[in-house]
N, C-alpha and C positions, 0 to 999 in steps of 0.2 A: 452481926449475925444474920443470917440469909432467911428472910421470912418466907419466900417463895422459893423453889427451885424444882420446876417441874419441866421433864422433856415429854413429849409425844412424837411418836412417828407416825406418819400417815401415807397412805398408797393410795394413789389415783392412777387414772390411764395414762397421764404424763409423766408419772414416775414416783420415787419415794423422796418424803420429805420430812426433816427432823424440825420440829419447832419447839425451842427453849423458852420458858417464862420463867423469867427470875426478878426477886426483888429484894431489898433489902431497906426501903422505905417505906414507911407507914405515916400518913400525914392525918390530920385531925380536922374536921371542919367546923364549922362555928357550933354545930350540937355536939356536947359531951359524949354522947352516947353513939358518934358517928367516926369510925375511921376506914379509910380506902388505902390499899396498896397502891402504889406506882409501879407497874409492872413495864419491865424490858423485855421484848419480845426479838427473838432472833430466827429468821427461817433458813433453813439450807435445802437446797434442792440437789438430789442427787442423780446425777444423769448419766447413770451406768447401764440403764436397759435401753436396748434396741427398740424394741416395738413395745405399747401399750403394758404397761406394767399390771400383772392380773393377780397376784398375791402378795399379802404382807401379813406374817404373824410375828408376833413378840412373845418369846418364852424366857423365862428369868433374864439373863443379862444378853440373849441375843436378838437381832431382829433379820429376818429372813425375807426375802423377796424373790419374786420369779416373771417371767416375761414371756411374750407371744412367741419370742424368737430362740426360747428354750434355754435361757440365761438364769440362773439360780445364784444370788449372792448372799451373804451372811455376813453381819457386823456384831462385833462384839461391844456394847455400848458400855462396857465397864473401863473399855481403854480409850485412851485420846485419840482422836484424827476422826479421818470420814471416809478412810479407805477399807472396802470389804476385807475380813480376814481370811474367807473362805468363799469358791466361786466353781461353780460347774455349768456345762453347757451339756443338754440333752439332745436329742435328736427330733422332738416335739415340742409342741405350744404348750405352756406351764397354763392350767387354768386356775389351780387353786394349792394352796400347801400349808402344812402346818407342822410342827417338832413338837420334840419330845427331849428333854433333858435330863439323863440319868447320871448323876454324880457329874463328871466332868465332863461327859460324851454326849453331844447333840446330835440327835439322828432326825433328818427332814423327811417327810412324806409328800411326795409331787404327784398331783392329780393332773393328768392331761387330757387336752380334746380329743385326742382318738382313742382314750379309755385305757390307759396304762395306769396304774399306781407303781411309782419308784419308791424306793428307801434309800436314803443316801446318809451314809455315817461319813460324817465331814473329812477322813482323813482316805477315803477312797472313793471309786466311781459308784454312781447310783446303780441298783439293781432293780429289775422288773419284780414285783409282788405277785401282781396280778394283772390279768388284762381283760376289760370289758368291750363289749362292740357300742360303747355308749361315752359322751362326754363325763367325765368325772368333775362335778359343779363344786363340791365343797367336801373338806377333811375337817374332822374336829378329833383331838385327842384327849387323853387323859395320861395319867403315869400308867396305865395298864389297860385302857382299851382305844382303839380307833375305830371311827365309822366314818364312812365315805358315801356321799348320795350321787345320784346319776340323773341326766336330763330326763331318763324314762319314768323316774320315781321311784326307781328300787334304792335301797338302802343295804349296804353291808357292815356287819360289826364284825371287829377283831379282837381276840385278846394280845396284849402285847407282854411278853416274858423274855427274861436273856437265856442264851443257850449256855452250855458249857464253856464255849469262847468267850462269853462275856458280850457277844452280839445281842440286837433285838431281834425276836424270832416273834412273826406273826401267825397266829391259829385262828383261822375262822368260825366264828361262834354261829353266825346264821345270816342270812339275808332277808329281806321284806320289801313288798311292794306297798309304799306308803300313798301313791297317788298314781292316776294314769295321765299320760301326756293330754293337754289340751288340743283337742283339733279345731282347726278352722273351718267354715263351711266348705271352703275349696279343697280341703283335705279329705272328705267324707263323702263315700260312695252313697249315701242313703240319707233320706231326711229324717228327722227326728220323729 
């Protein structure tokens, strides 16, 4: 019987890592109320990214990662092996990403340094949803909502719903300024 069987995925600027912790050994120290697990640790580094890994998200059975070279990779963690099951390359640098799983369909939303928000249905090409003249720094999704933030302090909220063709469609609900960019003294023309 496995006492511990845990896998975590970690994205760093150096790439994507899968770390597995497992143990089927429990040992007891001299105290009757003290027991410890003997953990076996395995770390696997995936060298699929060309330039700094910039985003990793985990959604149900999928791990999605992107890089500054425009590569976006998807692993199905329920399958054996370490090879991505889907991949695409966009003509921009990936800054962030997130995904939504509905049934067996995975949709990846990609935010870029130039301000594009792309929607990628895994069996097709990514499509531009909207373009902002600012870097998209973060994306968060639920099953029916998408929110993204930009360097300027603006956020936009979209409703996610299915079309008649069963594709996910975004409808903008509202935009909001949550903070103003911080200016350094050299950026400001006037004294406070």
